[in-house]
NUKOL-43598 format. One record per residue: residue in one letter; x, y, z of N, C-alpha, C in turn. Coordinates in steps of 0.1 Angstrom, whole numbers, padded with zeros to 4 digits, always signed. Layout:
AXYZXYZXYZ
...
// end
This chain:
M+0054+0046-0156+0054+0050-0142+0047+0063-0140
A+0038+0063-0131+0030+0076-0128+0039+0086-0121
D+0035+0098-0122+0043+0109-0115+0040+0109-0100
S+0051+0106-0093+0049+0104-0078+0047+0118-0071
S+0049+0129-0078+0047+0142-0071+0032+0145-0070
I+0023+0139-0077+0009+0142-0076+0001+0131-0070
Y+0008+0120-0066+0001+0109-0060+0006+0107-0045
L-0002+0100-0038+0002+0096-0024+0013+0086-0026
T+0022+0085-0016+0032+0075-0015+0030+0067-0002
V+0037+0055-0002+0037+0047+0010+0042+0056+0022
M+0052+0064+0020+0058+0072+0030+0047+0082+0036
D+0039+0088+0027+0029+0097+0031+0019+0090+0040
I+0015+0078+0037+0006+0070+0045+0012+0067+0059
L+0025+0063+0059+0031+0059+0071+0033+0071+0081
K+0032+0083+0076+0033+0095+0085+0020+0097+0093
S+0010+0090+0089-0003+0092+0096-0003+0087+0110
P-0011+0093+0119-0012+0088+0133-0017+0073+0133
H-0025+0070+0123-0031+0056+0122-0020+0045+0121
F-0008+0050+0116+0003+0040+0114+0015+0043+0123
K+0012+0050+0135+0023+0053+0144+0029+0041+0150
H+0022+0030+0151+0028+0018+0157+0033+0008+0147
S+0031+0011+0134+0036+0002+0124+0051+0003+0123
K+0057-0007+0116+0071-0007+0114+0074-0013+0101
V+0083-0006+0093+0087-0012+0080+0099-0021+0083
I+0097-0034+0080+0107-0044+0084+0115-0048+0071
A+0111-0044+0060+0119-0047+0047+0114-0038+0036
G+0122-0036+0026+0118-0029+0014+0118-0014+0016
N+0126-0009+0025+0127+0006+0028+0130+0014+0015
G+0136+0008+0005+0139+0015-0007+0127+0018-0015
G+0115+0013-0012+0103+0015-0019+0093+0024-0013
L+0097+0032-0003+0088+0040+0005+0082+0052-0004
T+0088+0054-0015+0083+0065-0024+0074+0059-0035
R+0070+0046-0034+0061+0040-0043+0047+0047-0042
I+0041+0048-0054+0028+0055-0055+0017+0045-0050
V+0007+0051-0043-0005+0044-0038-0017+0050-0045
K-0024+0042-0052-0036+0047-0059-0049+0041-0052
W-0048+0030-0045-0060+0025-0038-0055+0016-0027
A-0064+0012-0018-0061+0003-0007-0071-0008-0006
H-0066-0020-0002-0075-0032-0001-0071-0040+0012
I-0081-0047+0017-0079-0057+0027-0080-0070+0019
L-0069-0078+0020-0068-0090+0011-0062-0101+0020
D-0071-0111+0023-0066-0122+0031-0065-0136+0024
I-0069-0136+0012-0069-0149+0004-0055-0151-0001
T-0051-0164-0002-0037-0167-0006-0035-0164-0021
Q-0044-0167-0029-0043-0164-0044-0048-0150-0047
S-0039-0141-0045-0042-0127-0045-0041-0120-0059
K-0034-0126-0068-0030-0120-0080-0042-0114-0088
E-0053-0121-0088-0064-0116-0096-0072-0105-0089
Y-0068-0101-0077-0076-0092-0070-0069-0078-0067
V-0058-0076-0074-0051-0064-0073-0048-0058-0087
N-0046-0045-0087-0044-0038-0100-0030-0032-0102
G-0022-0032-0091-0010-0024-0091-0012-0011-0084
Y-0002-0006-0078-0003+0007-0070-0012+0006-0059
D-0015-0007-0054-0024-0009-0043-0016-0010-0030
F-0022-0005-0019-0016-0006-0006-0025-0018+0001
I-0019-0029+0004-0026-0040+0009-0024-0042+0024
L-0036-0044+0030-0036-0047+0044-0040-0062+0046
T-0034-0070+0054-0038-0084+0056-0035-0088+0070
T-0043-0098+0075-0041-0104+0087-0033-0117+0085
G-0033-0121+0073-0026-0134+0069-0034-0146+0074
A-0047-0144+0077-0056-0154+0082-0057-0166+0072
G-0056-0163+0059-0057-0174+0049-0044-0182+0047
W-0033-0178+0053-0021-0185+0051-0021-0198+0060
K-0019-0209+0053-0019-0222+0061-0005-0226+0064
S+0005-0219+0058+0019-0223+0060+0028-0210+0057
R+0040-0211+0061+0050-0201+0058+0051-0199+0042
K+0050-0210+0035+0051-0210+0021+0040-0202+0015
D+0028-0203+0021+0017-0195+0016+0020-0180+0017
A+0026-0176+0029+0029-0162+0031+0039-0157+0021
I+0049-0165+0018+0059-0162+0008+0053-0160-0006
N+0045-0170-0010+0039-0170-0023+0029-0158-0024
Y+0022-0154-0014+0013-0143-0013+0021-0130-0016
L+0033-0128-0009+0041-0117-0011+0046-0116-0026
I+0051-0127-0031+0056-0128-0045+0046-0124-0055
Q+0033-0128-0053+0022-0125-0062+0020-0109-0062
L+0021-0104-0050+0019-0089-0049+0030-0081-0056
I+0042-0086-0054+0053-0079-0060+0052-0080-0076
E+0048-0092-0081+0046-0094-0095+0036-0085-0101
K+0026-0081-0093+0015-0073-0098+0017-0058-0095
N+0029-0055-0091+0033-0041-0089+0025-0034-0078
V+0022-0041-0068+0015-0036-0056+0025-0026-0049
S+0020-0016-0042+0029-0006-0036+0035-0011-0023
A+0027-0018-0015+0032-0022-0001+0023-0032+0005
L+0028-0040+0014+0020-0049+0022+0021-0046+0037
C+0010-0046+0044+0010-0043+0058+0003-0055+0065
I+0010-0062+0074+0005-0074+0081+0003-0071+0096
Q-0009-0075+0101-0012-0074+0115-0006-0087+0121
L+0003-0086+0130+0009-0098+0136+0000-0103+0148
G+0000-0116+0151-0008-0121+0162-0012-0135+0159
L-0011-0144+0168-0015-0158+0166-0030-0160+0163
E-0038-0151+0166-0052-0153+0162-0054-0151+0147
F-0044-0145+0141-0045-0143+0126-0036-0152+0119
N-0023-0153+0123-0013-0160+0115-0003-0166+0125
E+0008-0172+0120+0018-0178+0130+0029-0168+0133
F+0027-0155+0130+0038-0145+0133+0034-0136+0144
R+0042-0137+0155+0039-0129+0167+0048-0117+0168
V+0060-0118+0163+0070-0107+0163+0077-0106+0150
P+0083-0095+0147+0089-0093+0133+0099-0105+0130
E+0106-0110+0140+0115-0120+0137+0109-0133+0132
D+0096-0135+0134+0089-0147+0129+0086-0146+0114
I+0087-0134+0108+0085-0133+0094+0096-0141+0087
P+0093-0150+0077+0103-0157+0071+0114-0149+0064
A+0126-0152+0065+0137-0145+0060+0136-0144+0044
E+0130-0154+0038+0127-0153+0024+0118-0141+0020
M+0108-0139+0028+0099-0127+0026+0107-0114+0027
L+0115-0113+0037+0123-0101+0039+0133-0099+0027
R+0139-0110+0023+0149-0108+0011+0141-0104-0001
A+0130-0110-0004+0122-0107-0016+0117-0092-0015
A+0113-0088-0004+0108-0074-0002+0120-0064-0004
D+0131-0067+0002+0143-0059+0000+0148-0059-0014
S+0149-0070-0020+0154-0070-0034+0145-0064-0044
H+0132-0062-0041+0123-0055-0050+0119-0041-0045
N+0126-0037-0035+0122-0024-0029+0107-0023-0026
F+0102-0034-0020+0088-0035-0017+0085-0034-0002
P+0079-0023+0002+0078-0021+0016+0069-0032+0023
L+0075-0038+0033+0068-0049+0041+0067-0042+0055
I+0054-0040+0058+0051-0033+0071+0043-0042+0080
I+0046-0040+0093+0039-0048+0103+0032-0039+0113
F+0021-0044+0119+0016-0039+0131+0019-0049+0142
P+0026-0045+0152+0029-0055+0163+0017-0061+0169
E+0019-0073+0174+0008-0080+0180+0001-0072+0192
D+0009-0065+0199+0004-0057+0210-0002-0043+0206
H-0002-0041+0193-0009-0028+0188-0018-0032+0176
K-0029-0039+0180-0038-0043+0170-0046-0031+0165
V-0049-0031+0152-0056-0020+0146-0069-0025+0140
R-0079-0017+0139-0091-0020+0132-0089-0017+0117
Y-0089-0027+0109-0087-0024+0095-0098-0016+0089
I-0110-0017+0094-0121-0008+0089-0118+0006+0091
D-0112+0010+0102-0108+0024+0105-0096+0028+0095
L-0087+0019+0093-0076+0022+0084-0081+0024+0069
M-0090+0015+0065-0096+0016+0052-0104+0029+0050
H-0111+0033+0060-0119+0046+0059-0109+0057+0057
Y-0098+0057+0066-0088+0068+0065-0081+0068+0051
L-0077+0056+0047-0069+0055+0034-0078+0059+0022
H-0090+0055+0022-0098+0058+0010-0102+0073+0010
T-0104+0079+0022-0106+0093+0023-0094+0101+0018
L-0082+0097+0022-0069+0103+0018-0067+0102+0003
I-0070+0090-0003-0068+0088-0017-0078+0096-0025
I-0090+0096-0021-0101+0103-0028-0098+0118-0028
N-0094+0123-0016-0091+0137-0015-0079+0141-0024
Q-0069+0132-0025-0057+0135-0033-0061+0135-0048
D-0070+0125-0052-0075+0124-0066-0082+0137-0069
Y-0090+0142-0060-0098+0154-0062-0088+0166-0064
K-0078+0167-0056-0068+0177-0057-0061+0177-0071
V-0058+0165-0075-0052+0163-0089-0062+0168-0099
F-0074+0164-0098-0085+0169-0107-0085+0184-0108
L-0086+0191-0096-0087+0205-0096-0074+0212-0102
E-0063+0206-0100-0050+0211-0105-0050+0210-0121
S-0055+0199-0126-0055+0197-0140-0065+0206-0147
E-0076+0208-0140-0087+0217-0145-0081+0231-0146
K-0074+0235-0136-0068+0249-0136-0058+0250-0147
F-0050+0239-0149-0040+0239-0160-0046+0240-0174
L-0057+0233-0175-0064+0234-0188-0070+0247-0191
Q-0076+0254-0181-0081+0267-0182-0070+0277-0186
Q-0058+0276-0179-0047+0285-0183-0042+0282-0197
Y-0042+0269-0201-0037+0266-0214-0046+0272-0225
F-0059+0269-0223-0068+0274-0233-0069+0289-0234
C-0068+0296-0222-0069+0311-0222-0056+0316-0228
S-0044+0311-0225-0032+0316-0230-0029+0314-0244
N-0036+0304-0250-0034+0300-0264-0046+0305-0272
S-0055+0313-0266-0066+0319-0273-0073+0309-0282
I-0076+0298-0277-0083+0288-0285-0098+0290-0283
L-0105+0292-0294-0119+0294-0294-0126+0282-0299
F-0138+0279-0293-0146+0268-0297-0159+0274-0303
Y-0163+0268-0314-0175+0273-0321-0185+0262-0320
// end
């Protein structure tokens, strides 16, 4: 497991104004999960397209049934994805309100401490804007980690008087 103190977490992302209308509907125990990258992923067979520690945004447009939605979530959990954020609305999927999300999805998310986040139908977001924000946030955090590790290495080598010839 990576050190959560140097990486972004799901909670960090949710504090953003971009996510002010989002709602965590299950998996609250996983809000400290690490996020290393973000993707938009609407295909139902998602397993091969994630690496773990990913924050996934979906419209659910590829889901043909409630079973597809449940299988999609299970695949993400199995691949150690950090969180799933779904835009609700009939133009995307069959879920208009949080209560439309299958109970099996909620149970799976809760039992695996997997944050399941929704954007309400009346607060549509442009995923392109979210991706720009998330990737900027992640890259800036990675750069900060790089600078901190470089500083540590300089201090280590200087304090240990290691000379290179």
